[in-house]
N, C-alpha and C positions, 0 to 999 in steps of 0.2 A: 504494500500500500504506500503510495506517495503522499507525503504530508506537506503542509506549508513550510515546516521546518526543513524538510528535505530540499524543497525548491529554492529556499534562500540560503541553504548550506549552513544553517546554524543549529546548535543544540536546543533541546526542549527547554533548558534552563536559561537560555539567552535573555539578556535584558534588552530594553527598548533601544538603547544606544547601539548594541551589536546588530539588532534587527535592521535599524535604519541604515547603518553602514553597509550591510550586506545588500540591502535593496538598492541603495544608490549605485553601487558597483554594477549590479546586474542590469538595472534599468538603463544605465548608460551604454552597456554592451549590446543590449537587445532591442533598444528603441527602434521603431520602424523607420525613423529618419536616417539611421545609419545602417539599416538592413533592408533597403528598398527591394521589394519583390521576394523577400525571404519569408515565406508563409510560416515555416517552422519557428523562426525567431519571433515573428509577430504573435504566434500562438503562445509561445513560452513567455513572452513579455506580458501577455494578459494574465497568465497564471501566476507569474512572479508578482505582478501588481496586486492581484487578488490575495496572494499569500501575505503580502505586506499589510494590506487593509485589514485582514483578519487578525494577524499577530500584534498589530499596533493598537487594536481595540481590546481593552482588558476584558470586557464582558464576553465578546465573541471568542477570544482566545481561551478563556476559562471554560466556556461551553464546549469548545472543540476538544480541549484536553479531557474533559469529563466523559467524553464518549469513548475513551480508551479505558477499559476496565483496569483497575489497580492490579499491578503485578503481572500484567499481560505483556507479551512481546509484540510490538506493532507488526513485526514481520510475520508472526504466526496467524494474524487475523486475516480472513478472507473478506473481499468486498461485500458479500452478502451478509456477513456478520455485522457490518457497520453501516448498512443501508446504502451501499454503493461507494465508489471512490469519492473523495471529498469534493472534487470539482465536477462530478458528473451531474447531468440533469435529465429529466424526462418531461413529458407533456401531460397535463391534467386533462383527461378526455372530457370532463364536464364543463371546463371553461375554455379550453384551447390555449391556456397560458402555460408558460414554462413552470415546472416545479423544481426549484433549485434546492440543492442540499444546503446544509448549514453554511457551507462555503460555496457561494454562487460565483459564476464567472463575471468578469467586469461589465460586459455589455448586457447581460441578461436581466430579466425582471425577476426579482426574488419575492417569494410569498412567505418567507419566514418558516419554511418547512425544516424541521430538525430531525434528521435521520429517519425519514419515512413517515413522520407524523404529519397529519393534515394541518394546513395553515389555520391558525386561530384568528388571524387578523390580516386584512388586505392592505393595511397601512405599512409602508416601508420607506425608509430613507434611501435615496438614490446612492449608487456606488461612486466612490472616488475614482478619479482618473489621474494619470501622470503623463506629462509631456516634457521633453528635453528642450532646453533653450541655450544656444551658444552666445556668449558675449566675449569681447576681447578684454584683455587685462586692464586697460585703462578705464573701460566702462565699469568693470567690476570694482575698481578702486574708487571711482568718483560717483558711481550710481547712475542709473539710466532708466528710461521707460522704453519697453520693447513690446511689439505686438506679436502674438502667437496664435496660430490656428490649432484648435483642439480637434480631437477625434469626433466630437459631437457636432462639428460644423461651425462652432462659434469662433470669432476672432476676439481675443481678449488682450487688454493692455496690462502689462506686468511691470510694476514699479520695483526695480532692483535697487536695494539700498547700497550706499557706499560701503566699501570694505567687504563685499561679498566674496566668498571663497568657492573654489571648484567643488562641486558636489553638494552645495547648499540647496535646500528645498524651500521654495516659497509657496505657501498654501493660500489659495484664493477660495474663500468659502462660497458655496452655492453655484460653482461653475462646472460641476461634474455631471454624472448621469441623472436624468430626471427621476424624481421619486415616484412611488407607486401608491395609488389610492389616496392621493392628497399629501403624501409624505414629502419632506423637503428634498431638494436635489443634493447630490454629493458634492465633494470639493475637488478642486483642480490642484494637483501638486506639481509645481514647475521645478524641474531638476536643472540646476545651473551648471553649465560646462564652460569653464574659463579657458580661452585659447590665447596664445601670444598675439600682441599687436603686430600688424604687418610691418615689414621692414620699410623704413623711410629712406629713399635714395637721397643722398646729398647732391645738391645742384652745384654745377661748376666743376 
């Protein structure tokens, strides 16, 4: 069974700082902007982002951990014993909606189904998304406002504060995937990539 810990390459006891560092590294490597046409990388990027969203949320992380019986070896558990792999989904024939496991995918609609249980509420906050944004060193040092196109089709202005470092994440509340059943939208996490300033040729 593949877990969110496996996808991020961290131990189950990892703290939030370790989780963030692992996510930043993988997100920069797998982002669609640097893997144009690579469907495998795009799919893995979605799962890595979903893994981060789950493990960065204390409640969702605790719920996920509780689904592994105490003293059990995760490797000994079969998918049917856990209600399916944690990122799998199926379709609710009565509604035609996706029924996502506790750990849904980034773009899917989640109905709050927990390991095969029926949804008790149709209200759900939208998923967070992540986008990479490149800035040159001078812009990172002085601060700058940049436009970014998100996977949801929005063009968003991102204010990058001065003294920003490579790998920093700027969170814009409410610019992620739309919520379900009146729930609020998720957030947009902008991952900053700092590159050197272009060389300036001396005239004369």
